[in-house]
FIDOLUM-635574 format. One record per residue (C-alpha): x, y, z; residue in three letters; residue number from 1. Coordinates in Angstrom, 2 decimals. Layout:
<rs>
{r {X; Y; Z}; 'ALA'; NUM},
...
</rs>
This chain:
<rs>
{r {0.13; 0.61; 0.16}; 'MET'; 1},
{r {1.33; 3.48; -0.83}; 'LYS'; 2},
{r {-0.46; 5.39; 1.81}; 'PRO'; 3},
{r {-2.78; 8.73; 0.64}; 'ARG'; 4},
{r {-3.81; 10.11; 3.83}; 'ILE'; 5},
{r {-6.78; 12.42; 2.96}; 'ASN'; 6},
{r {-8.57; 12.27; 5.70}; 'ILE'; 7},
{r {-7.77; 12.81; 9.26}; 'ILE'; 8},
{r {-10.73; 12.00; 11.63}; 'THR'; 9},
{r {-10.73; 13.04; 15.47}; 'ILE'; 10},
{r {-12.83; 11.62; 18.51}; 'GLY'; 11},
{r {-14.28; 14.70; 20.21}; 'VAL'; 12},
{r {-16.76; 14.73; 22.74}; 'ASP'; 13},
{r {-18.97; 17.40; 22.31}; 'ASP'; 14},
{r {-19.37; 17.84; 18.63}; 'LEU'; 15},
{r {-20.81; 21.41; 18.49}; 'GLU'; 16},
{r {-18.02; 22.71; 20.98}; 'ARG'; 17},
{r {-15.19; 21.21; 18.68}; 'ALA'; 18},
{r {-16.89; 22.66; 15.79}; 'PHE'; 19},
{r {-17.00; 25.87; 17.05}; 'SER'; 20},
{r {-13.23; 25.86; 18.07}; 'PHE'; 21},
{r {-12.28; 24.30; 14.62}; 'TYR'; 22},
{r {-14.48; 26.59; 12.60}; 'ARG'; 23},
{r {-12.48; 29.35; 14.57}; 'ALA'; 24},
{r {-9.12; 28.23; 14.29}; 'LEU'; 25},
{r {-9.35; 27.26; 10.54}; 'PHE'; 26},
{r {-11.31; 30.02; 9.02}; 'ASP'; 27},
{r {-12.37; 28.40; 6.19}; 'VAL'; 28},
{r {-15.50; 29.72; 4.17}; 'SER'; 29},
{r {-19.37; 27.61; 4.30}; 'ASP'; 30},
{r {-18.68; 26.29; 1.47}; 'GLU'; 31},
{r {-15.21; 23.95; 3.27}; 'GLN'; 32},
{r {-17.72; 22.58; 5.63}; 'ILE'; 33},
{r {-20.15; 19.40; 5.49}; 'GLY'; 34},
{r {-22.00; 18.63; 8.34}; 'ALA'; 35},
{r {-24.35; 15.33; 9.05}; 'GLY'; 36},
{r {-25.89; 14.62; 12.23}; 'GLU'; 37},
{r {-22.98; 12.72; 13.63}; 'ASP'; 38},
{r {-19.76; 14.63; 12.31}; 'HIS'; 39},
{r {-18.49; 17.76; 10.47}; 'VAL'; 40},
{r {-15.77; 17.89; 7.94}; 'ALA'; 41},
{r {-13.99; 20.73; 6.86}; 'PHE'; 42},
{r {-12.61; 20.10; 3.27}; 'PHE'; 43},
{r {-8.86; 21.87; 3.57}; 'LEU'; 44},
{r {-8.07; 21.14; -0.15}; 'ASP'; 45},
{r {-8.41; 19.13; -2.61}; 'ALA'; 46},
{r {-7.00; 15.96; -1.13}; 'ASP'; 47},
{r {-7.59; 16.61; 2.91}; 'LEU'; 48},
{r {-10.61; 16.41; 5.18}; 'SER'; 49},
{r {-10.34; 17.28; 9.00}; 'PHE'; 50},
{r {-13.51; 14.94; 10.40}; 'VAL'; 51},
{r {-14.43; 15.69; 13.46}; 'LEU'; 52},
{r {-16.41; 12.64; 14.43}; 'PHE'; 53},
{r {-17.82; 11.48; 18.31}; 'PRO'; 54},
{r {-15.09; 9.48; 20.28}; 'ARG'; 55},
{r {-17.90; 6.70; 21.00}; 'ASP'; 56},
{r {-19.03; 6.01; 17.58}; 'GLN'; 57},
{r {-15.21; 5.59; 16.20}; 'ILE'; 58},
{r {-14.65; 3.27; 18.65}; 'ALA'; 59},
{r {-18.01; 1.25; 17.49}; 'ALA'; 60},
{r {-17.42; 1.82; 13.87}; 'ASN'; 61},
{r {-13.50; 0.34; 14.52}; 'ALA'; 62},
{r {-15.07; -2.58; 16.39}; 'GLY'; 63},
{r {-14.15; -1.89; 19.90}; 'LYS'; 64},
{r {-16.95; -2.87; 22.42}; 'PRO'; 65},
{r {-16.96; 0.70; 23.81}; 'GLU'; 66},
{r {-14.74; 4.01; 24.86}; 'VAL'; 67},
{r {-12.08; 2.84; 27.27}; 'ILE'; 68},
{r {-8.44; 3.81; 27.96}; 'ALA'; 69},
{r {-6.99; 3.45; 24.60}; 'GLY'; 70},
{r {-9.84; 4.08; 22.25}; 'THR'; 71},
{r {-8.30; 6.07; 19.64}; 'PRO'; 72},
{r {-8.28; 9.80; 19.48}; 'GLN'; 73},
{r {-8.07; 9.98; 15.74}; 'PHE'; 74},
{r {-7.84; 7.76; 12.62}; 'VAL'; 75},
{r {-6.13; 7.82; 9.73}; 'LEU'; 76},
{r {-7.67; 7.26; 6.80}; 'SER'; 77},
{r {-6.51; 5.68; 3.14}; 'HIS'; 78},
{r {-8.55; 6.42; -0.03}; 'SER'; 79},
{r {-8.08; 2.98; -1.99}; 'ALA'; 80},
{r {-9.37; 3.14; -5.68}; 'GLY'; 81},
{r {-11.45; -0.07; -5.59}; 'SER'; 82},
{r {-13.22; -2.79; -2.96}; 'ALA'; 83},
{r {-10.57; -5.53; -4.43}; 'THR'; 84},
{r {-7.30; -3.23; -3.41}; 'GLU'; 85},
{r {-9.10; -2.88; -0.53}; 'ILE'; 86},
{r {-9.01; -6.74; 0.47}; 'ASP'; 87},
{r {-5.90; -6.64; -0.64}; 'ALA'; 88},
{r {-4.13; -4.38; 1.67}; 'ILE'; 89},
{r {-6.21; -6.28; 4.51}; 'LEU'; 90},
{r {-4.54; -9.12; 3.99}; 'ASP'; 91},
{r {-1.06; -7.44; 3.62}; 'ARG'; 92},
{r {-1.77; -6.25; 7.26}; 'VAL'; 93},
{r {-2.10; -9.54; 8.68}; 'LEU'; 94},
{r {1.07; -10.74; 7.14}; 'ILE'; 95},
{r {3.00; -7.50; 8.54}; 'ALA'; 96},
{r {1.65; -8.20; 11.89}; 'GLY'; 97},
{r {-1.98; -5.99; 12.19}; 'GLY'; 98},
{r {-5.05; -6.94; 13.30}; 'THR'; 99},
{r {-8.08; -6.33; 11.06}; 'ILE'; 100},
{r {-10.64; -5.22; 14.06}; 'THR'; 101},
{r {-13.88; -4.32; 11.57}; 'ALA'; 102},
{r {-14.08; -6.59; 8.35}; 'ALA'; 103},
{r {-14.35; -4.98; 5.08}; 'ALA'; 104},
{r {-18.24; -3.96; 3.97}; 'GLN'; 105},
{r {-20.21; -2.10; 2.44}; 'GLN'; 106},
{r {-21.54; 1.27; 4.12}; 'SER'; 107},
{r {-23.01; 4.63; 2.95}; 'GLU'; 108},
{r {-19.73; 5.97; 2.70}; 'TRP'; 109},
{r {-18.01; 3.40; 0.55}; 'GLY'; 110},
{r {-16.37; -0.05; 1.02}; 'TYR'; 111},
{r {-14.41; 0.34; 3.90}; 'SER'; 112},
{r {-12.08; -1.43; 6.99}; 'ALA'; 113},
{r {-10.53; -0.51; 10.06}; 'TYR'; 114},
{r {-7.53; -2.09; 11.62}; 'PHE'; 115},
{r {-4.76; -1.55; 13.75}; 'GLU'; 116},
{r {-0.95; -1.53; 12.72}; 'ASP'; 117},
{r {1.47; -3.62; 15.33}; 'SER'; 118},
{r {1.12; -0.98; 17.94}; 'GLU'; 119},
{r {-2.40; -0.31; 18.09}; 'GLY'; 120},
{r {-2.72; 2.85; 15.43}; 'ASN'; 121},
{r {-6.36; 2.61; 14.12}; 'LEU'; 122},
{r {-6.65; 3.16; 10.09}; 'TRP'; 123},
{r {-9.86; 2.90; 8.06}; 'GLU'; 124},
{r {-8.92; 2.43; 4.61}; 'ILE'; 125},
{r {-12.34; 3.19; 2.13}; 'LEU'; 126},
{r {-13.36; 3.09; -1.45}; 'ALA'; 127},
{r {-16.15; 5.33; -2.67}; 'ALA'; 128},
{r {-17.08; 2.56; -4.90}; 'THR'; 129},
{r {-19.47; 0.24; -5.04}; 'ALA'; 130},
{r {-17.62; -3.51; -3.46}; 'ALA'; 131},
{r {-16.15; -4.96; -6.44}; 'ASN'; 132},
</rs>
């Protein structure tokens, strides 16, 4: 995998408070912000998004049972070209000594999976296309 980190997602406890902070800090236009019921995304340039997401939902999406000490505070996201590429990356994760924490599946965001590196750092891999 040649990493392309396009999305940095951080876990927050108060989405509104975090949104107000980063909105003021980044000084971005309304066109550079996307929001949903459970997240806020700042589109900083054509290839980089910074996303605020509830910490408990990061844990759930990543296959962790609850928010406990050691729950990821952020997620690095790699944009893959296809579901086939994601499956190949997951094979390499296991060979390299990582752990798949949430198996690949189709969701509203595309085909995605989560894995931890050998040190417990969380990655999401996502293909915005339908599963092949």
